[in-house]
N, C-alpha and C positions, 0 to 999 in steps of 0.2 A: 504494500500500500504506500502511496506517495504521501509526503508531508512537507509543509513549509517550515518545519522545525518542530522538534518534540518539546512539549511544554509541561508535561506532568508525568509522574509515575504512579500507577495504581498497582498495589501488590497484595497478594494473598497473605494471610497471617500464618495459620498452622501449616507447617511443611515448607514454607517459603521464607517468611521473615523470622519465624520462631521454630525452634525444635520442639520436641515433646514437652508437654506441661508448660507451654508458653515461654520457654527459655530463649531469650534473645542474647546471643553472645556479644561480648565487647567489640569484636571485630565487625560484626554486622551492624551493631548500633552506631559505631563510628562511621561506617560507610554510608548508612542512611542519613545520618546528620550531615555528612559532607555533601551528599547529593541534594539535600533539602536546602542548601545555600543557593543552589542554581535553579531549582524548580519545586513546585508543590509535590509532596509525596502523600498519597492517601492509602490507607489500609482498606481492603475490600474483603470482608469476612462474613461467614454465616453466624458468627458469635454476636451476642447482643451489643447494643450501643454503649453500655456501661463499660464492658471489658475493652472494646475497641477504643473508646475515649481515654481510658486509663493508659493504655499502651501508647496511644498517640501523644498523650501528655508526657509520658516517660521519655519519649524520643524527641520531644520538642517539635512535633509536627503541628503546625498551626492551621493548615488548610482543611477543607472538607474531608470527611471520612465516610465510609460506606459500611453499613452493618446489616445483620439479619438477611444475609444472602442477596443483598441488593434492594431490600424493601425499605431501607431508611438511609438518607444522606443527611449528615448533621455536622454542625460546627462544634468541634471539641472544646473551644474556648468558652462559648456561651451555652453549650448544650442545646442549642436551638435546632430543631428538626427543620431542614430546608426542603426536604421532599420525602414523602412516605406513601406506600401503597400496601394496604392491608388486605388480607383474605376476606372474601365475602363471609358474613356470619354463617350462612347455611353451609358453605364449604368447610369452614373451620369446625363447626359442630360435627359434620360428617366424619372428618378426619379424626377428631378427638374421640368420638364415639367408637370408631373402628379400633383405634389403638387401645382404648380402655377395655373394650369387649374382649380383645385378645390378650389382655394383661401385658401390653408392651409399654415399657417406660418411655416417657417423652419429656421434653422441655419446650416451652413456648414463650413468646414475648407478647404480652397483652398490654397495649398502650406503652407504658414505660416499665412494666414489671415482668419479672421472670416467674413462670408458674409451671407446676408439674402435675396438676390435676385439674379436671374440668371444673370441679367445685370452687377452685380458686380464681377462675376467670370472672372478672367483674365488668370489664368494658366491652368485651368482644371486639376489640380493636387489635386483632392479632396479625402481626407482621410475618412471623415465622414460627412454624412448628417443626421440631426435630424428633423423629423416632430414633430411640437409642438402643444400644446393645443388641444389634441384629447380626444374623449370619449374612453372608453374601447373598445367598439364595432368597432369604427373607427380604432383604433390601431391594433386590431386583423385582421380586413379585409385588411388593408394596408400591414401588415406583410405577410399575406397569399398570397396576390397578387404578391408580389415581391419575395417571397420565391421560386417561380417557376424558377427563374433565377439561373443558376448554379454558377454564378460568384458574386452573391450578398448575403450578410448575413444580416438578419434583427433581431433586438432585441426589444422586447416590454418592456417599462420601465414606472413605476409609480413614478411620482414626489412626494417627501416627503414633499415639502413645500406648495403645493396648491392642490394636489390630481389630477392634470392633467395627462393624459397618453401621451406617446411619442413613436416614433419608430426611432431607430437608423439604418442607412444603412451604411455598410462597405463592403469592398471586402470580398469574401467568405474565403480568407486566412488570414483575419485580424479580429479575435475575441479575447475576453479576454482569451479564452482557448488556441488558437494558439500562443498568445503572451507569454504564460508561457514557451513554448518550446524555442522560440526565446530568451527570457530573460535569461533562464537557460544557453543556449549555449553561450551567450555573457559574462556571469559572470563565466562560467566554472563549473557549477554544473548540476545535473540532476533534471528534473521536480519533481521527487519523494522527493527531498530534499527541496522543497518549501512549506511553509505554506501559506494558502489562507484564507482570511476573506471577507465575502460579505453578501448582504441582498436581492438583487433584482434578477429578472429573468435573466438578462444579466450576472449575476455573476455565474450562474450554470456551464457554460463551464470552468470558472476560477477554481471553487472548484473541478470539475471533473478532471482537469489536474494536480492537485497538490497532494502532499503526505499526508498532514495534513489539515483538512477542518474545518473551523469555520463559523458557521452561526449566525447572530445576532438574538436577540429575536424578532425583527420586520421583520425577513426574510420571504420570500415566503416559503410555506410548502415544495416545491420541494428541497430547499436548506437544510432545517432542516432535511429532510429525509436522506440525504447523509453525514451529518456533523458528525465529531468526537466529536465536542463540540458545544453546543448552548449557546451563551453568553446572558446576559441581553440585553435589547433594546438599541439603540443608545441614547435615551433620559435618560437612566440609566447609561451612560458611559460604555456600554457593552464591548467596545474594551479594555478599561483599565482593566476591570475585567478579560477578556480573557488573556491578557498579563501576569498579575500578578498571576492568579490562574491556568492557563493552559499552556501557552507557556513557561514562564520562568521555572516552575517546570519540564516540558518536557525536556528542554535543560539541566537542572541540572541532570536529570536522565541519560542523555547521556554523562555526564561528561563535559558539556560546561561551 
């Protein structure tokens, strides 16, 4: 994809920015802080806005961040939600009823609160539901079942800390890919001017929507197949390598 110059980096959290248990190494933190002097850096994660905001603050990232799988874009300084797309109440109820009837654990974000049981939902302003502790086959079957709904998007995710599989449910208009266009519009750039970095299946729409694509060495094969650069793994500080050996040289070549 062509670009008049790359203007932002959007990066996945687990498996890209952070190792297992949200550990960000000093080398990666230093590299991200270095790049943030030249362009906005945003985290794009299925985790809730509280966690994403805390990590953004820890890294000194002042620009917009994306949480809940693309369902919320927010300002980490003011905690203001700049854009949000929630599941329809009927869809959220159907998903939660299914998970609870099968005794499958889940977490969800209702308005600004994290909940783990339907009885705790008060607003029915649900941006993301995550089915937890699944086998690969369960995750695939659940994703297939709900992908028939025109208004629900499902993402199958493999946890890097314990090997469990999960399924994220968001509105069909709230994916990591659609969030790129929303983010770009809010900051006044084109999606082709955004660099993306990711590792998991739910990062495929993210990479596809951006102008420059980085896949981690631990990434799913589908991401590596479309990447402009494949970094070392997250456990080898691959994001830091990508920043110093690929992103910053690319920016210098563009006169940045």
